[in-house]
C-alpha positions, 0 to 999 in steps of 0.5 A: 500499500503506497505511503501517499494514501493519507493514514487516519489513524496509527498504533505505534509501539514505542519502548526505549529507542524513539528514532523508529517512531519519529521516522514512521511519524514523519513518513506517514503524518497521521491524523491520530496516533496512539502509542502503545508502551510501559508507563516507564517509557512515557517520557520518550513520547514527551521528551524525544518523539514530539519535539522532533516532529514537525507536524503534530497529530491532531489527536493523540493518545496512549495505551499502557501495558504493565509488561512489554514481554508478556504476551497476555498482558499486552493483549489484555491492555489493547483488548480493553482499550484499542476498540473504544479508543478507536470508536471515540475517534471515529475510526472505522474498520480499515482505517487504522495503521499498525507500526511494529517496528518498535515492539517486543514480540509480545507487543507485535503478536498482541497489536497483530491480533487485536488491530487486524479488524481495524487495519489494512496496513502494517509497517516493520522497520529494518532491524537496524533502523535506529542506526546511523542517526548521528548525522541528522538522517532519519531511519526510514521504515522498511516495508509495509503490508496488508494483512487482509491480502493474506488472510482473504482466502480464509475469510472468504472461505467463512463467507462461503460457508455463511452463503452455503448456510442461506446467511446471505446478507452476512456473506454480503457484508463479509465480501463487502468488507474484503473488497474494501480493505484488500489491496490490488486487483482482488476488489472487483472479484469481491464486490461481485460476489458481494452482488451476488450474495445480496442478490440471493439474499433478495430472492429469499426475500421473494424480492424477484425483480430486485433479486434479478437485477442484482444477480444479473449485475453480479455474474457479469462482474464475476465473469469480468473479474474472473478473466484476471484470475481467480480461485479454482471452481469459478466456471462451475460456480458461474454456470450455476449462477447463470442457471439461476439467473434464467429461472429467477428471470422467468419469475421477474420479467414473465407477464403472465398474472400467474406464473408457473415457476412460482410454486416451484420457487415456494417449494424450493424455499421451503425445502432449503429451510427443511433441509437445514432443519431451520425455520420448520414452521415457517417452511410449512406455512410457505409449503402450503402457499406453494401448494396453492400456487400449484392449484391456482395455476391449474385452475387458470391455465386449464379452466380460466378460474381465478381462485381469488375471484371466482366465477360460481357458475364455473364451478362444479354444480355441487359446489356452487351453493357452498361457494355462494354461502361460505366464500363470499367477501363482503367487502369486495363482493368477490368469490374466494376459494380456500386451498382445500376448495381449490382442489375440490373444484380441481377433483369436481372437474375431473382434473388430475391434480385433484383427483390425486388430492382426493386420493391422498386426503386421508394421509394429508389430513393429519398433517394439515391438522399438525400444521394447523395445531403449530405455533403458526397455525393456531396452536401452541406446539412446535411442529415437528420436522418429520411432519414437514418432510411428510408434508413435502413429499405428499406435496410433490406427489400432488403437484406432479413435480420432481426435485430436479424441477426446483431451483437449487441455490449454488454452492460456493466453495473455492 
């Protein structure tokens, strides 16, 4: 990282030799500086360092360690004080520079461990930096490194695991962190991954149009970034992303009022939760909605019936009177068929889906009852995972859907 980039805050280790501290301060001209030292070395800052500076930092402070050779002591001092100090100074993560030149091994270890989340620049002077100052020359810092460049593969893998567990927003934030803190040409790659993760997060919220737009731009950026290199497995992941994008496009851009892919997406949404063993009750409610969406599409596509604005005369004759009595919405004057009535209508119209429902209803009733008695139904008992899986299998059978029809989110692993 080039030295001309303004340094907002510097954490600087200092012991008895002021020369390395003076050199780095003259080199970086930080806005703020925190000295890390023992109580007995405070005079070095006040008597030697400050008078040697032509430009004083806007703010400065120190963190004291009782023992510069004790890692636990150094770590405790920094862990307790550095975060609150940077918060007071309004120093964001990534805006801190570390200088380890004057640090003991214990001090340097603690500074690296505690300072890593806040820093993108670590300076380490040459071992002989304090020599040859008699002629008025100042020792110059030897090298700077960004610790995030080497830590990126590990952190990227953590973000991928978050994504694979369905924590897309958390994965996007981690990819964004890597984008902002890494050096060089990897930034576009991580920006693209962040866009992809955000796109899937929007998809999980059923925000199809926004998800499609974000995922489309993310894939394009990922392809461009991969031209300049990238981890193994990129081609496989990009292909999977494009497959998902085509499915999502059918949801986002299809002009039909009732889209056949909506039911598939809802079933896939529920399956992801069930496979992870999370949000079982919510997955069950979405599973019911997927079942209903399948019935709505069948009624509309084959019989031109809208379940939420039904034409009573188009229903089987044995349902018409019940519909007039039970399913009238007094607010808008329209007739709306609930889920079970939709399948009864399909059965009365000799539709295969309705006939399968009639055949399987004895098995399904207990599962419907269990879902109704659950917390998100009208009851007080949590729904067991095995009930969800049984209901899922029956739903797939009723709708004539196979697992390969459902969209599968990619597994990020590289």
